[in-house]
N, C-alpha and C positions, 0 to 999 in steps of 0.2 A: 857715905855715895861713889863718889865719883872715884875714891876707890875703888868701888864694887866696877863701875863700868870702866877701871883703866888692868883693872885686876882680868875681868873676863871677857871683853870684847878692847880690846885696844884695832883701834883700822889705822891696817901699814899704807900710802898713801902711791904703795908702786905693784901690791899686790892684787889681781883678780881678780878681784868676790861673786860667786853663783850665789843659784837660789837660797845655797840653805844659810848661808852666810846675809843673804837679806832678810833668813827672818828671827835673828841671834843680832843683827845690827837694831832692827826694829824694835824688838823688847826693849834693847836698849838706849834708845830714842833719845830719851831727854833726859837722862843721867851723862849719853855724850853729848848731848846738845850746852849742858851748862859745864860743859870741861871745856867745847871750844868758845862759849865765853869767857873764860879766865884763864885756856894755857891759848898759847896760838898758831903750837903744834898740832891740833886735837881737831880727828877729821867727827862729823856725827855721821857723816855718810860717802862712800869711800867714791875716788874719782873713776877711776878702771873696774868695770863692772857689769856681769849684760843685760837682760830684758831682763830677764825672769827677776835678777832681784833685786832692780825698780820695785816690779809689780808685788813683792813678799814681804820689800824692807818697806812702803806708805800701808799697803793692806796692818802687819802688822804693827809700823811705828804708829799708827791711827789707832787700833786697839789697844796700846801702850800708853798714846798718849791720855785718850779716857776715861781708863782703868787708875790712872794716877790722878785726872783732877777730878771727875771722882765717883771715885775703887776709899776713898777713906772714912761713909757714912758708914753709920753702926745703926738699923733698923729697930727699936724693939720694945 
């Protein structure tokens, strides 16, 4: 899982991110958060971003966390 987060969604500390990146980073929030606990240089949220980035980051981050926690159960 951490490899996928690094491969698809590595956050650079000195790059400014817009709303589209907020969606992408929000989707990978659980994976990047776990990576940030393991490695010191990993960010799970961009430091330089727009307001739209924050809005979409939190919307998709919450949806991603909810699906990560509650999405594993199957009804049979």
